[in-house]
C-alpha positions in Angstrom: 0.0 0.0 0.0 2.7 2.5 1.0 4.8 1.9 -2.1 1.7 2.3 -4.3 1.0 5.6 -2.5 4.5 6.8 -3.1 4.6 5.8 -6.8 1.2 7.5 -7.4 2.4 10.6 -5.7 5.4 11.0 -7.9 3.6 10.2 -11.1 1.2 13.0 -10.2 4.1 15.4 -9.5 5.7 14.6 -12.9 2.4 15.1 -14.8 1.8 18.3 -12.9 5.2 19.7 -13.7 4.7 18.9 -17.4 1.4 20.7 -17.4 2.7 23.8 -15.5 5.9 24.3 -17.6 5.5 23.0 -21.1 8.4 25.2 -22.3 11.4 24.4 -20.2 13.8 27.2 -21.0 16.3 28.9 -18.6 13.9 31.8 -17.8 11.3 29.3 -16.6 13.8 27.2 -14.7 15.6 30.0 -13.0 13.0 32.6 -12.1 9.6 31.3 -13.3 9.1 34.3 -15.7 8.4 36.4 -12.6 4.6 36.1 -12.6 3.9 34.0 -9.5 1.1 34.8 -7.0 2.5 36.1 -3.7 0.0 34.1 -1.8 1.0 30.9 -3.4 4.7 31.6 -2.8 4.0 32.5 0.9 2.0 29.4 1.5 4.4 27.1 -0.3 7.4 28.5 1.5 6.0 27.1 4.8 6.5 23.5 3.5 9.8 24.3 2.0 11.1 25.9 5.2 9.6 23.4 7.7 10.9 20.2 5.9 10.7 16.7 7.3 13.2 17.7 9.9 10.7 19.9 11.7 8.0 17.2 11.4 10.2 14.8 13.3 12.8 16.7 15.3 10.7 19.6 16.6 8.2 17.4 18.5 11.1 15.5 20.0 12.7 18.8 21.2 10.3 19.0 24.1 12.0 16.0 25.7 15.2 18.1 26.2 14.2 21.8 26.0 10.5 21.9 26.6 8.8 24.6 24.3 11.7 27.0 24.4 12.1 26.6 20.7 9.3 29.1 20.4 11.7 31.9 21.5 13.7 31.2 18.4 10.5 31.3 16.3 9.8 34.8 17.7 13.2 35.7 16.4 12.3 34.3 13.1 9.6 37.0 12.6 12.2 39.7 13.2 14.5 38.0 10.8 11.8 37.9 8.1 11.2 41.6 8.5 14.9 42.3 7.9 14.9 40.1 4.8 11.7 41.7 3.5 12.7 45.4 3.9 16.5 45.3 3.7 17.5 42.5 1.3 14.5 42.1 -1.0 14.7 45.7 -2.3 18.4 45.1 -3.1 17.6 41.9 -5.1 14.7 43.5 -7.0 16.6 46.7 -7.7 19.4 44.7 -9.4 16.9 42.3 -11.2 18.9 39.4 -9.7 18.6 35.8 -11.0 21.2 34.7 -8.4 21.1 36.7 -5.2 24.9 36.5 -5.0 25.3 38.7 -8.1 24.3 41.7 -6.0 27.7 41.5 -4.2 29.1 43.2 -7.3 32.6 41.8 -7.7 33.0 38.5 -9.3 35.3 37.1 -6.5 32.5 38.0 -3.9 29.8 36.3 -6.0 31.9 33.1 -6.6 32.9 32.9 -2.9 29.4 33.4 -1.7 28.1 30.8 -4.2 30.7 28.3 -3.1 29.7 28.6 0.6 26.0 28.5 -0.3 26.5 25.3 -2.4 28.5 23.7 0.4 26.0 24.7 3.1 22.8 23.9 1.2 24.1 20.6 -0.1 24.9 19.5 3.5 21.8 21.0 5.1 19.4 19.7 2.5 21.0 16.3 2.5 20.6 16.0 6.3 16.9 16.9 5.9 16.3 14.5 3.1 18.3 11.8 4.9 15.7 11.8 7.7 12.9 11.3 5.2 14.8 8.5 3.5 15.3 6.7 6.8 11.6 6.9 7.7 10.5 5.8 4.2 13.0 3.0 4.4 11.5 1.9 7.7 7.9 2.0 6.6 8.1 1.3 2.8 11.3 -0.2 1.5 12.5 -2.5 4.3 9.3 -4.5 4.3 9.8 -5.0 0.5 13.4 -6.0 0.9 14.6 -2.9 -1.1 18.0 -1.7 0.4 18.8 1.9 1.3 21.5 2.0 -1.5 18.7 1.6 -4.1 15.8 3.5 -2.5 17.8 6.8 -2.2 18.8 7.2 -5.8 15.3 6.2 -6.9 13.8 9.0 -4.8 16.3 11.6 -6.0 15.6 10.4 -9.6 11.9 11.2 -9.0 12.7 14.7 -7.9 15.0 15.3 -10.9 12.2 14.1 -13.2 9.6 16.7 -12.0 12.1 19.6 -11.7 14.2 19.1 -14.8 11.9 21.1 -17.1 10.0 23.7 -15.1 12.5 24.3 -12.4 11.5 27.0 -10.0 8.1 27.6 -11.7 7.1 24.0 -11.0 8.2 24.3 -7.4 5.9 27.3 -6.7 2.9 25.0 -7.5 4.2 21.8 -6.0 5.1 23.5 -2.8 1.4 24.5 -2.3 0.4 20.9 -2.7 3.2 19.7 -0.3 2.5 22.3 2.3 -1.2 21.3 2.3 -0.4 17.6 2.7 2.1 18.3 5.5 -0.5 20.4 7.5 -3.2 17.9 6.9 -0.9 15.2 8.3 -0.1 17.2 11.4 -3.7 18.0 12.0 -4.7 14.3 11.6 -2.2 13.1 14.1 -3.2 15.8 16.6 -6.9 14.8 16.1 -5.9 11.2 16.8 -4.5 12.3 20.1 -7.4 14.7 20.8 -8.2 13.1 24.2 -4.7 14.1 25.5 -4.6 17.6 24.2 -6.4 19.2 27.3 -3.5 17.9 29.5 -0.8 19.8 27.5 -1.0 23.1 29.5 -0.4 21.3 32.8 2.7 19.4 31.5 6.1 20.4 32.9 7.2 20.6 29.3 4.8 23.5 28.7 7.5 26.0 29.3 8.3 28.6 26.7 10.6 31.3 28.2 14.0 31.0 29.9 15.2 34.3 31.4 17.1 33.1 34.6 20.2 31.3 33.2 22.2 33.5 30.9 24.7 30.7 30.3 22.0 28.4 29.0 21.7 27.9 25.2 17.9 28.3 25.8 18.1 31.8 27.3 15.6 34.1 25.6 18.1 36.6 24.3 20.3 33.9 22.7 17.3 32.1 21.2 15.7 35.3 19.8 18.9 36.7 18.3 19.9 33.3 16.9 16.4 32.9 15.4 16.6 36.3 13.8 20.0 35.7 12.2 19.3 32.1 11.2 16.4 33.5 9.1 18.5 36.2 7.7 21.1 33.7 6.5 19.0 30.6 5.8 16.3 32.6 4.0 17.6 36.0 3.0 21.1 34.8 2.0 20.0 31.5 0.6 19.4 31.1 -3.1 17.1 28.2 -2.3 14.6 30.3 -0.4 15.0 33.6 -2.2 14.7 32.2 -5.7 11.0 31.5 -5.1 10.4 35.0 -3.7 12.0 36.5 -6.8 9.3 34.9 -9.0 6.8 37.4 -7.6 5.6 40.1 -9.9 6.7 43.1 -7.8 8.8 43.9 -4.8 5.7 44.7 -2.8 4.3 41.3 -3.5 7.5 39.6 -2.5 7.6 41.6 0.8 4.0 40.5 1.6 4.7 36.9 0.9 7.9 37.1 3.1 6.1 38.5 6.1 3.1 36.2 5.8 5.2 33.1 5.7 7.3 34.4 8.6 4.2 35.0 10.8 2.9 31.5 10.0 6.0 29.8 11.5 5.0 30.7 15.1 1.6 28.9 15.2 2.8 26.0 13.1 5.8 25.3 15.3 3.6 25.7 18.4 1.5 22.8 17.0 4.6 20.7 16.4 5.8 21.2 19.9 2.3 20.6 21.3 2.3 17.3 19.4 5.6 16.5 21.1 4.1 17.1 24.6 1.0 15.0 23.6 3.2 12.1 22.6 5.2 12.2 25.9 1.9 12.3 27.8 0.5 9.4 25.7 3.6 7.4 26.6 3.3 8.1 30.3 -0.4 7.4 30.4 0.1 4.1 28.5 3.2 3.0 30.6 5.4 3.1 27.5 9.1 4.0 27.7 10.2 7.2 26.0 12.8 6.7 23.2 16.4 7.7 24.0 16.5 10.2 21.0 13.9 12.9 20.6 14.1 12.3 16.8 12.6 8.9 17.5 9.6 10.1 19.5 7.1 10.6 16.6 8.3 7.7 14.3 8.2 5.3 17.3 4.6 6.2 18.1 3.6 5.9 14.4 5.3 2.5 14.1 4.0 1.0 17.3 0.8 2.6 18.3 -0.9 4.4 15.3 -3.6 3.0 13.1 -2.8 2.2 9.4 -4.7 5.3 8.3 -2.7 7.6 10.6 0.5 5.8 9.4 -0.4 6.5 5.8 -1.2 10.1 6.5 2.0 10.5 8.4 3.9 9.1 5.5 2.3 11.6 3.1 3.2 14.5 5.4 6.9 13.3 5.7 7.1 12.8 2.0 5.6 16.2 1.2 7.7 18.1 3.8 11.0 16.4 2.8 10.6 16.6 -0.9 9.5 20.2 -0.8 12.9 21.0 0.7 15.0 18.7 -1.5 13.5 19.7 -4.8 14.1 23.4 -4.0 17.7 22.7 -3.2 18.4 20.7 -6.4 16.9 23.5 -8.5 18.6 26.4 -6.8 22.0 24.8 -6.4 21.9 24.3 -10.2 21.0 28.0 -10.6 23.8 29.2 -8.4 26.4 27.0 -10.1 25.4 28.0 -13.6 24.9 31.8 -12.9 27.6 32.6 -10.4 30.4 30.1 -10.9 30.1 29.2 -14.6 28.6 32.5 -15.7 26.3 30.8 -18.2 22.8 31.9 -17.3 21.5 31.3 -20.9 23.1 28.0 -21.7 20.4 25.3 -21.5 22.8 22.4 -22.1 25.0 23.5 -19.2 22.0 23.9 -16.9 20.7 20.4 -17.7 24.1 18.8 -17.1 24.6 20.7 -13.8 21.1 19.6 -12.7 22.1 16.0 -13.2 25.5 16.4 -11.5 23.9 18.1 -8.4 21.4 15.3 -8.1 24.2 12.7 -8.2 26.2 14.6 -5.6 23.1 14.7 -3.4 22.9 10.9 -3.4 26.6 10.6 -2.5 26.3 12.9 0.5 23.2 11.0 1.8 25.2 7.8 1.6 27.9 9.4 3.7 25.4 10.6 6.3 24.3 7.0 6.8 27.5 6.4 8.7 27.3 9.6 10.9 25.5 9.6 14.2 23.8 12.8 15.5 21.9 13.5 18.6 19.3 15.8 17.0 19.1 16.4 13.2 17.6 19.9 13.6 20.6 20.8 15.9 22.8 19.4 13.1 21.2 21.7 10.6 21.8 24.8 12.7 25.4 23.8 13.5 26.0 23.4 9.8 24.5 26.8 9.2 26.6 28.4 12.0 29.8 27.3 10.4 29.0 27.6 6.6 26.6 30.5 6.5 28.8 32.7 8.7 31.0 33.7 5.8 27.9 34.5 3.7 26.7 36.8 6.5 30.1 38.5 6.5 30.2 38.9 2.7 26.7 40.6 2.7 27.5 42.7 5.7 30.6 44.0 3.8 28.5 44.7 0.7 25.8 46.6 2.7 28.4 48.6 4.7 29.5 50.4 1.6 33.2 49.6 2.2 34.9 48.9 -1.0 38.7 48.4 -0.8 40.8 46.9 -3.5 40.0 43.9 -5.7 41.4 40.5 -4.6 41.6 37.1 -6.2 38.9 34.4 -5.6 41.5 32.2 -4.0 42.5 34.9 -1.5 38.9 35.7 -0.6 38.0 32.0 -0.2 41.0 31.6 2.1 40.0 34.3 4.5 36.4 33.2 4.5 37.5 29.6 5.3 39.6 31.0 8.2 36.5 32.2 10.1 34.8 28.9 10.6 38.1 27.3 11.6 38.7 30.1 14.2 35.1 29.6 15.5 35.6 25.9 15.9 38.9 26.4 17.8 37.4 29.2 20.0 34.4 27.0 20.8 36.7 24.1 21.8 38.8 26.5 24.0 35.8 27.9 25.9 34.4 24.4 26.5 37.8 23.2 28.0 38.6 26.4 29.9 35.3 27.5 31.4 32.7 24.9 30.3 30.8 27.3 28.0 29.7 25.9 24.7 28.5 28.3 22.0 25.0 27.7 20.7 23.4 29.2 17.6 25.1 32.5 18.5 28.2 31.0 16.9 26.7 32.3 13.6 27.0 35.9 14.7 30.6 35.5 15.8 31.4 33.7 12.5 29.9 36.6 10.5 31.8 39.2 12.5 35.1 37.5 12.1 34.5 37.1 8.3 33.6 40.8 8.0 36.8 41.8 9.8 38.9 39.4 7.8 37.5 40.7 4.4 38.0 44.3 5.4 41.6 43.6 6.5 42.3 41.7 3.2 40.9 44.5 1.0 42.8 47.2 2.8 46.1 45.4 3.1 48.5 46.8 0.4 49.8 44.3 -2.2 53.4 43.3 -1.8 55.4 44.6 -4.7 
């Protein structure tokens, strides 16, 4: 049944993509001819941003940190405002296809694109890896299909429905996927409806942390981290911004950005409420809680849920995971063709790059199979802290108006690589010397070091 459901879903997506984008030229693939409805983009961005990681990891977060993740979600709203009213005007004013072209100099655009490709490949692969594991558990293992075959098969399906229409297809498919994800979340909450009234009295129903400034859950750290995570993961990410740039006008793009940002707070509240409901269900039923928060929801679905709820859960996971993965494959192709190869009009290059990115995606997922992580959503934010810090520094340099001399791509890449290395060493030293471990605020430190390093490089005279 599950395999039939998965096959039918992908056949529908391929047919839908062919209907939406009959003419698959580069203008359609890269920016959807700039005629998308802002409401569609805003609604679809919810599914693309949430991903399968949130579907599984966010409910499990209540086991360790209660509902304090909502503090970060409040910071998300502030971050979306910065993106809407500071970055979007810059992108629309320059009529950007790739957002990194606004950095002006070629070395800046190439360096930013390299860090984006690295970060998005790793982050999206981690998100998709989770969905692959869940589908392997529920669909492929019972049929005897190994992980080594199921992963390339699923990536092939994504390539099939994005290869022609690109970003234009994704604007429409994201609407479908967001709807399926929210219906799945609602159905599981309804299944647990008898427990929902107990949620406010749970010890996990704690949102704010003001007392311990050292704690990674302190409000100020969570709020600022949430704001800057959105600035870099949305505003400085080709994956997220390429869809917004398909809107007809800047005003439409700003409206879709703010609406999608506001939707994150109630949606993540529901995910966290689901996590509390699952812990209460386990306690009421005398069941042990899993050791990992990421296993909380999958364990419940596998052991306790009805076949109908299991099927609905699978649809939600598939929708959330593929909404994120298809966006990445499309926008990574865009960034590589436009910023690094400088061939925005070459369709043959675009098609070849799309295949290469898809193949690399599979390789990274294979590698992740051998890495153990405590929480996949924490893994995403750690990746962001190290790899998006240089992007934050590059854009801060551009917005500051500082110019300096031109430098080589190699020199700029070198100083931008120095910042994540210094952050890693500094974090290790603070842990060993005083027991303090940097949280998501590491992103801010990374960006500041990158900005200082770029400024120093551009104002250091060349040796004669």
